[in-house]
Each structure stands twice: as C-alpha cells, then as structure tokens.
C-alpha positions as CSV (number, residue, x, y, z in Angstrom):
1,M,0.9,14.0,0.4
2,T,0.7,14.6,-3.4
3,T,2.5,12.2,-5.8
4,W,3.7,13.1,-9.2
5,G,5.3,11.4,-12.2
6,E,4.6,8.4,-14.5
7,S,5.9,4.8,-14.7
8,H,8.0,5.5,-17.8
9,G,8.8,9.2,-17.3
10,P,12.2,10.5,-16.2
11,A,11.2,10.4,-12.5
12,L,8.4,10.3,-10.0
13,G,8.0,11.5,-6.5
14,A,5.9,13.1,-3.7
15,V,5.4,16.4,-2.0
16,V,4.7,16.1,1.7
17,D,3.1,19.2,3.1
18,G,2.4,20.2,6.7
19,C,5.2,18.2,8.3
20,P,6.2,19.8,11.7
21,P,9.6,21.6,11.7
22,G,12.7,20.4,13.5
23,I,12.4,16.6,12.8
24,E,15.6,14.9,11.8
25,L,15.2,13.8,8.2
26,S,17.8,12.4,5.8
27,E,17.7,10.3,2.6
28,Q,19.2,7.5,4.6
29,Q,16.2,7.3,6.8
30,I,13.8,7.0,3.9
31,Q,15.8,4.5,1.8
32,P,15.2,1.3,3.8
33,F,11.5,1.5,3.2
34,L,12.0,2.0,-0.5
35,D,14.4,-0.9,-0.5
36,A,11.7,-3.2,0.9
37,R,9.4,-2.3,-2.0
38,R,12.1,-2.2,-4.7
39,P,11.4,-4.4,-7.8
40,G,13.7,-7.2,-9.1
41,Q,14.6,-8.7,-5.7
42,S,13.2,-12.1,-6.5
43,K,11.6,-14.1,-9.3
44,F,8.2,-13.5,-7.6
45,T,8.2,-9.8,-8.5
46,T,8.7,-7.7,-11.6
47,Q,12.3,-8.0,-13.0
48,R,12.5,-4.3,-13.7
49,Q,15.7,-3.2,-12.2
50,E,15.3,0.1,-10.4
51,P,17.6,1.3,-7.6
52,D,14.8,3.6,-6.3
53,R,17.3,6.0,-4.7
54,V,15.4,8.9,-3.1
55,K,16.5,12.5,-3.3
56,I,15.2,15.2,-1.0
57,L,14.8,18.4,-3.0
58,S,13.2,20.7,-0.5
59,G,11.8,21.1,3.0
60,T,15.0,20.4,5.0
61,F,18.0,22.3,6.2
62,E,21.0,20.6,7.8
63,E,18.9,17.4,7.8
64,R,16.0,18.8,9.8
65,T,12.5,19.6,8.5
66,T,11.8,23.3,8.1
67,G,8.0,23.1,8.1
68,T,7.8,23.8,4.4
69,P,6.8,21.3,1.7
70,I,9.2,18.3,1.4
71,S,9.7,17.3,-2.2
72,L,11.0,13.8,-2.8
73,M,12.2,12.5,-6.1
74,I,13.0,8.9,-7.4
75,E,14.5,8.6,-10.8
76,N,13.3,6.0,-13.3
77,T,16.3,4.3,-14.8
78,D,15.1,1.0,-16.4
79,Q,12.1,1.8,-18.5
80,R,11.4,-0.4,-21.6
81,S,8.6,1.6,-23.3
82,K,8.8,-0.5,-26.5
83,D,7.4,-3.5,-24.5
84,Y,4.0,-1.6,-24.6
85,S,3.9,-0.8,-28.3
86,E,1.4,-3.5,-29.0
87,I,-1.2,-2.1,-26.5
88,A,-0.8,1.5,-27.7
89,G,-4.1,1.1,-29.7
90,A,-5.9,-1.4,-27.5
91,Y,-7.0,-1.6,-23.9
92,R,-5.8,-4.1,-21.3
93,P,-8.9,-5.6,-19.6
94,G,-8.9,-5.0,-15.9
95,H,-6.4,-2.1,-16.2
96,A,-7.2,1.6,-16.2
97,D,-6.5,2.0,-20.0
98,Y,-10.0,2.5,-21.2
99,A,-11.1,4.5,-18.1
100,Y,-8.2,7.0,-18.6
101,D,-8.9,7.3,-22.3
102,A,-12.6,7.8,-21.6
103,K,-11.8,10.6,-19.2
104,Y,-8.9,12.4,-20.8
105,G,-9.2,11.5,-24.5
106,L,-5.6,10.2,-24.4
107,R,-3.5,8.0,-22.2
108,D,0.1,7.2,-21.5
109,Y,0.2,3.5,-22.5
110,R,3.9,3.1,-21.4
111,G,3.5,1.0,-18.3
112,G,0.1,2.6,-17.6
113,G,1.5,6.0,-16.7
114,R,-0.1,7.1,-13.4
115,S,-2.1,4.0,-13.1
116,S,1.0,1.8,-12.8
117,A,2.0,0.3,-9.5
118,R,5.3,2.2,-10.0
119,E,3.5,5.3,-8.6
120,T,3.5,3.6,-5.2
121,A,7.2,4.1,-4.7
122,A,6.5,7.8,-4.0
123,R,3.9,6.8,-1.4
124,V,6.5,4.7,0.4
125,A,8.9,7.6,0.5
126,A,6.3,9.9,1.9
127,G,5.2,7.3,4.4
128,A,8.8,7.2,5.7
129,V,8.6,10.9,6.5
130,A,5.2,10.4,8.2
131,R,6.7,7.7,10.5
132,L,9.0,10.3,12.0
133,V,6.0,12.3,13.0
134,I,4.5,9.3,15.0
135,P,7.5,7.7,16.8
136,E,5.2,6.3,19.4
137,V,3.5,4.1,16.9
138,R,4.8,0.8,15.6
139,I,3.5,-0.2,12.2
140,T,3.7,-3.8,10.9
141,A,2.4,-5.0,7.5
142,Y,2.4,-8.6,6.1
143,V,0.7,-10.7,3.5
144,V,-2.0,-13.1,4.9
145,Q,-3.3,-14.5,1.7
146,I,-2.2,-15.1,-1.9
147,G,-4.9,-16.4,-4.3
148,N,-7.1,-18.7,-2.3
149,D,-4.2,-19.8,0.0
150,A,-4.3,-18.0,3.4
151,I,-1.9,-18.3,6.4
152,D,-2.5,-20.3,9.5
153,R,-3.2,-17.7,12.2
154,E,-2.0,-20.2,14.8
155,A,1.4,-20.5,13.1
156,M,1.9,-16.7,12.8
157,N,5.3,-15.4,13.8
158,L,5.9,-11.7,12.9
159,D,9.7,-12.2,13.3
160,T,9.7,-14.3,10.1
161,I,8.3,-11.6,7.8
162,G,11.7,-10.6,6.6
163,D,12.9,-14.2,6.1
164,N,10.9,-14.8,2.8
165,P,10.1,-12.8,-0.3
166,F,6.4,-12.6,0.5
167,F,6.4,-10.6,3.8
168,C,4.7,-13.7,5.2
169,P,4.4,-14.4,8.9
170,D,3.8,-18.1,8.3
171,S,6.8,-20.0,7.1
172,W,4.8,-22.9,5.8
173,A,2.5,-20.7,3.8
174,A,5.6,-18.9,2.4
175,K,6.8,-22.3,1.1
176,R,3.5,-23.0,-0.5
177,W,3.4,-19.6,-2.1
178,E,6.7,-20.1,-3.9
179,N,5.1,-22.8,-6.1
180,L,1.8,-20.9,-6.3
181,V,3.2,-17.7,-7.6
182,D,5.8,-19.3,-9.8
183,E,3.1,-21.4,-11.5
184,A,1.1,-18.3,-12.2
185,R,4.2,-16.5,-13.5
186,K,5.1,-19.4,-15.9
187,D,1.4,-19.6,-17.1
188,G,1.6,-15.9,-18.0
189,S,-1.0,-15.1,-15.4
190,S,-1.2,-13.4,-12.0
191,L,-2.7,-13.7,-8.5
192,G,-4.3,-11.4,-6.0
193,A,-3.3,-11.0,-2.4
194,V,-4.5,-9.7,1.0
195,V,-2.2,-7.5,3.1
196,E,-2.8,-7.0,6.8
197,C,-1.5,-3.9,8.6
198,V,-1.4,-3.4,12.4
199,A,-0.5,-0.1,14.1
200,E,0.4,-0.5,17.8
201,G,0.7,2.4,20.2
202,V,-2.0,4.6,18.7
203,P,-3.4,6.6,21.6
204,A,-7.1,6.6,22.4
205,G,-8.7,9.7,21.0
206,W,-7.1,10.1,17.6
207,G,-9.8,10.5,14.9
208,A,-13.1,12.3,14.7
209,P,-16.8,11.5,15.1
210,I,-18.1,12.2,11.6
211,Y,-16.3,14.0,8.8
212,A,-12.7,12.8,9.6
213,K,-13.3,9.4,11.0
214,L,-10.0,7.5,11.4
215,D,-11.4,4.4,9.8
216,A,-12.9,6.4,6.9
217,D,-9.6,8.1,6.2
218,L,-7.8,4.8,6.4
219,A,-10.2,3.2,3.9
220,S,-9.8,6.2,1.6
221,A,-6.0,6.1,1.7
222,M,-5.9,2.3,1.2
223,M,-8.4,2.4,-1.7
224,G,-6.2,5.1,-3.3
225,I,-3.4,2.6,-3.8
226,N,-3.3,1.3,-7.4
227,A,-4.7,-2.3,-7.7
228,V,-6.6,-2.2,-4.3
229,K,-10.2,-3.4,-4.6
230,G,-11.2,-3.8,-1.0
231,V,-10.5,-2.6,2.6
232,E,-11.5,-4.0,6.0
233,I,-11.1,-2.5,9.4
234,G,-11.0,-5.0,12.3
235,D,-13.3,-7.9,11.5
236,G,-14.6,-6.1,8.5
237,F,-17.1,-8.1,6.5
238,G,-16.7,-10.9,9.0
239,A,-18.6,-8.8,11.6
240,A,-21.8,-9.2,9.6
241,A,-21.8,-12.9,10.5
242,L,-21.5,-12.3,14.3
243,R,-24.1,-11.7,16.9
244,G,-23.9,-8.6,19.0
245,E,-22.4,-10.3,22.1
246,E,-19.8,-11.9,19.8
247,N,-18.8,-8.7,18.0
248,A,-18.6,-6.6,21.3
249,D,-15.1,-5.9,22.6
250,P,-15.6,-6.5,26.4
251,M,-13.8,-4.1,28.7
252,R,-12.6,-4.3,32.3
253,P,-10.7,-1.9,34.5
254,G,-7.0,-1.7,34.1
255,E,-4.1,0.2,35.7
256,N,-3.7,2.5,32.7
257,G,-7.3,2.7,31.5
258,P,-9.6,0.0,30.2
259,E,-8.4,-3.4,29.2
260,F,-10.1,-5.0,26.2
261,A,-10.8,-8.8,25.9
262,A,-11.1,-8.6,22.1
263,N,-10.5,-6.2,19.2
264,H,-13.2,-6.9,16.6
265,A,-13.5,-3.2,16.0
266,G,-9.9,-3.0,14.8
267,G,-9.0,-0.3,17.4
268,I,-11.5,2.2,16.1
269,A,-15.0,3.0,17.5
270,G,-17.2,5.8,16.2
271,G,-14.3,7.0,14.0
272,I,-12.0,7.5,17.0
273,A,-9.1,5.3,18.2
274,T,-9.7,3.2,21.3
275,G,-6.1,2.7,22.2
276,Q,-6.1,-0.9,20.9
277,P,-4.0,-1.9,17.9
278,V,-5.5,-0.4,14.7
279,V,-6.0,-3.3,12.3
280,C,-6.6,-2.9,8.5
281,R,-6.7,-5.5,5.7
282,V,-6.3,-4.6,2.1
283,A,-7.2,-6.7,-1.0
284,F,-5.1,-6.4,-4.1
285,K,-6.5,-7.6,-7.4
286,P,-4.4,-9.8,-9.8
287,T,-2.1,-7.9,-12.0
288,S,-3.9,-6.9,-15.2
289,S,-0.8,-6.9,-17.4
290,I,-0.5,-10.6,-18.3
291,L,0.8,-12.8,-21.2
292,T,-2.5,-14.8,-21.3
293,P,-4.6,-13.4,-24.3
294,V,-7.8,-11.7,-23.1
295,D,-10.7,-10.4,-25.3
296,S,-10.7,-6.6,-25.6
297,I,-11.3,-3.8,-28.1
298,T,-9.1,-1.3,-29.9
299,R,-9.5,2.5,-29.5
300,E,-11.6,2.4,-32.7
301,G,-14.0,-0.1,-31.0
302,E,-12.9,-3.2,-32.9
303,A,-12.7,-6.6,-31.3
304,T,-9.2,-7.8,-30.5
305,Q,-7.2,-9.9,-28.0
306,V,-4.6,-8.3,-25.7
307,R,-1.5,-9.9,-24.2
308,T,0.9,-7.7,-22.4
309,K,4.6,-8.2,-22.9
310,G,7.2,-6.7,-20.5
311,R,8.1,-7.2,-16.9
312,H,5.2,-7.4,-14.5
313,D,4.5,-8.6,-10.9
314,P,2.8,-12.0,-10.9
315,C,1.4,-10.9,-7.6
316,V,1.4,-7.1,-7.1
317,G,0.1,-7.4,-3.5
318,I,3.6,-8.7,-2.4
319,R,5.3,-5.4,-3.1
320,G,2.1,-3.6,-2.0
321,T,2.9,-4.5,1.6
322,P,5.3,-1.6,2.2
323,V,2.8,0.7,0.5
324,V,0.0,-0.3,2.8
325,A,2.3,0.4,5.8
326,A,3.2,3.8,4.3
327,M,-0.5,4.8,3.9
328,M,-1.2,3.8,7.5
329,A,1.7,6.1,8.6
330,L,0.4,9.0,6.6
331,V,-3.1,8.8,7.9
332,L,-2.0,8.4,11.5
333,A,0.4,11.3,11.2
334,D,-2.4,13.5,10.0
335,H,-4.7,12.4,12.8
336,K,-2.0,13.0,15.5
337,M,-1.7,16.6,14.3
338,L,-5.5,17.1,14.0
339,H,-6.0,15.8,17.5
340,R,-3.2,18.0,18.9
341,A,-4.6,21.0,17.2
342,Q,-8.1,20.5,18.7
343,C,-7.3,19.0,22.1
344,S,-3.8,20.3,22.7
345,S,-2.3,16.9,23.4
C-alpha cells in the first residue's frame, strides 16, 4: 500500500499493489470501514464534515480485482485552510511542523499536509481491500485506555463496541470517558489513548524467522500511523516484569494441534504465528493541535507562543481504532501471500 494526498488538498487516496485477481470488490464493501472512521460523528471527534466517499479508479473489472494496482480516491470537501494562517510562520510543538521544514525546507501548514491524521482515511480504505484477501481472519479493534483511565478487563464485552462513540468494550468506562474527553475539549487540550487489536483465525506458520517477522512488520505498520508513539505485541513491556514460568504459554495436546493455556506472546513466536489470536496494542499521543498556548519558535527562530485554531480531535486515538484494524489486515494479507508463495499453502 502507498498513500497519497494531503489534508487540505483536493483529494487523498491509496494504491494497493499485488492484490490477487478475481476477488469481488466494490465501493460498497469499502465504505462501511470509512464510515467508522469518518469525522464529525460526535462531539468527541473533530467537527470537520467529510463524507469520505471512496472511489475505485483502477484495478477492477465488473467488480472483481484484476491483479493490477487498485487505486482508491477520497475527496476532501470541507477544508478550512484559513484556520491555519496563524501557524504558517511558526511551529506547533509536538507536531511534525519543524521536522518537515528541517527536512524539505518547506511545509504544507494547512492541517499538517501529510502529517495530518486525515491521511489515515486512505489506510482504512486500503485495509478494507486487504480484509477480502484474508476472509478466514476476524479482526477486532477497540480502545482500552484514554488518558490515565483504562477499562476493567473483567467487564469487557466486545458486543458493546458499537454502542458508544469510543469503540469501548466497557460500558462503564465509556460513560467516564464522556466527561473526560469533553473536559479536555472544553479546556482547549487533548488526551492520548491506547487501542488494542486482536486478529482471530490467523493460521500457525504465517510470518518469517528473521527479516520478515510478523511482529516486526506489525510494529512497523502501526508505528507508521500518524500520532502513534508506541506498539506492544502480546504482553509487550509487561513481559519484562514476569518470570520465565509466568511468561511461558503452556501447551497441551489437542484434537486439532496444540492447545495453549495462555497467550503472553500475542500469537507470535520467533516472528511466526502460533495459531493463537494475534494481539497488538498501539499508543496514540494527545493531539498536538490545541487551543492552549504552548511555547515555540517561528521559522526565523524567534520565541513565540502557538495555539491552533480549527477543528481537531480532542482524542485522536478514538478514530485511530479503525486505522489500527486496517493496518493489521494489510500486514496479515501480505504474510498470507508470502507464506503461500514459499510453502504452497
């Protein structure tokens, strides 16, 4: 997958290359995933009103993939570039403004250009295509923490994810988050979040020992999402606090292969899937575009304070949930085809 386009350009999109031919694919199959990520659906996300209607420009004939590159386009219809005029000559602390300028000598200050979370719409569209390559896999993503407030694992019910605006599997946590996020929004600030993604039905054997480890590719894909600052596979950093016997995933014989008593490894051992659910957690930083004044500098190096007007997510991790699921699908689709190419199954 390659994405293209900017936050305030005429359109953005993705090119998906290497998709097998003959798979049924229509815009209607992609749209529900974009609808889940679409802005302006509640007061807890940016109020930018984008329909995010996807158009398939190439790679299909009579609603079947042809094996050639699939080009997907999503038009931008509600840009307000004037909202960013005040930061044209200054850098938003925490955002990529300075880094882009340092690298290229110029930057698109309108919404951050390529560094905007708007870019992730293209990833969601591409991930919808990837899901069709791996029909045997079920991918579920949900928010497990906003700010310092985490869900109660004992109260988890995945059936409730769609019942609240936070993709939250804990109804009590969702209620608390309403006040938490709303307070940050009214204060002109923002909050971070942690998204968990689980892929069930991944066969044992997908992945590779060294240079194309499944967990390494997942980590790379997740870190490639704008605003992501951390990735864990399985227990992640928590594994460092365990003893060897605690961290082990005991096995016993089963009718269809080994049965595991735990899944600390997150379904991946030695870079290869074990057949258990693949579990990944992704940490999103607080949105850098905030109304609270923050010390910064101008392009000329002079001291200033920056506050960002416009419409921004008070917690970008909420709408990051469908993006994490999309990246999981893209990586797994790649590894399914790599495994089939090498092992003929």
